[in-house]
N, C-alpha and C positions, 0 to 999 in steps of 0.2 A: 308843311306838307298839305297839299290841297285836300286830301281825304279827311285829315284830322279837323281841318277848318269846317268842312261840311258836316261832320259828326257833331261838332260843337253847335253848329246852327240847328241841327235836329234836336239836340238836347234843350236848346233855348226855345225853339218854335214848335216842337212836337211832331214834325213830319219832314221828310226829305224835300229839298227844293227840286224843281223839275229837272235841272241839269244833273242831278245826282243819279238819276235812273233813266236808262234808255232801253228800248226794246231789242237792241242788237245783242248778238252772242258775245258776251264779255270774255269768255274763255278764248275764243278765237282772236279777239282784239288784244288780249293780254299776251298771247303768243307773238303776235305781230309787234307789239310794243317792246318786247324784250331787247331787240337789236336796235331799235330806232334811236334812243337817246345818244348813242355813240356814233351814229352815222352822220356824215356831213349833210345829207339831204334831210335830216330831221327838221320838221316844221312844227314848232310849238303851236302856232295858229291853227294848223290843220288838225292837230290832236284835240285842241280845246274848242274850236269853233266850227270844225268840219271842213271837209274838202271833197266835193264830188269827184274831182279829177283823181285824187289819191284813193278814193273809195272809203273815206273816213266819215262816219256819221257825226253830226253836230253833238258836241259835248262828250265825245268818247273819252278824252283825258279826265274830265270831271267824274264821269261814271266809273272809270277804272280806279281812280283814287278813292272814291267813296266805297266801292266794293272791297278793295284791298284793305282799307282800314277797318271795315266791318268784320272781315275775316280775322284780322289781327285782334280786335277787341273781343270777339267770341272766344278766341283761343287764350288770350292773356287775362281777360276780365278788365274791369275798370271802364273808364270813359275817356273822352277826348282830352279833358283837362288832366286826368291822371297821367296820360302819356304824351303831354304836350312837348316834353323835352326828350322823348324817345329817339334813339338814333334811327336813321332810315333803313339800314340793312335788315334788322329784325322785322320791321313792318313789311318791307319788300318781299321777304321770304314767306309771308303769311299766305300768299296765293296758293302755295303747295300744301298747306295744312288741311 
């Protein structure tokens, strides 16, 4: 999962990389993202590299993954290494915590 990899990088480097944090409203992006992965029109490139046409900021997918895992780690404790083999569903549910 992208967010876990980013948190591992933070643990090693000491600070988030630029693509982990964006100034956009992550709650609004999260709501939008909920239906996207199952839609035929889903564009991985748009979510991770941005798409002015779709209205997606650059690095939206990276930032959502980072924030999702941050919330999960706050709730569960531990670090990225501790949860490297965690199933995706509990992490995905962390947005609501």
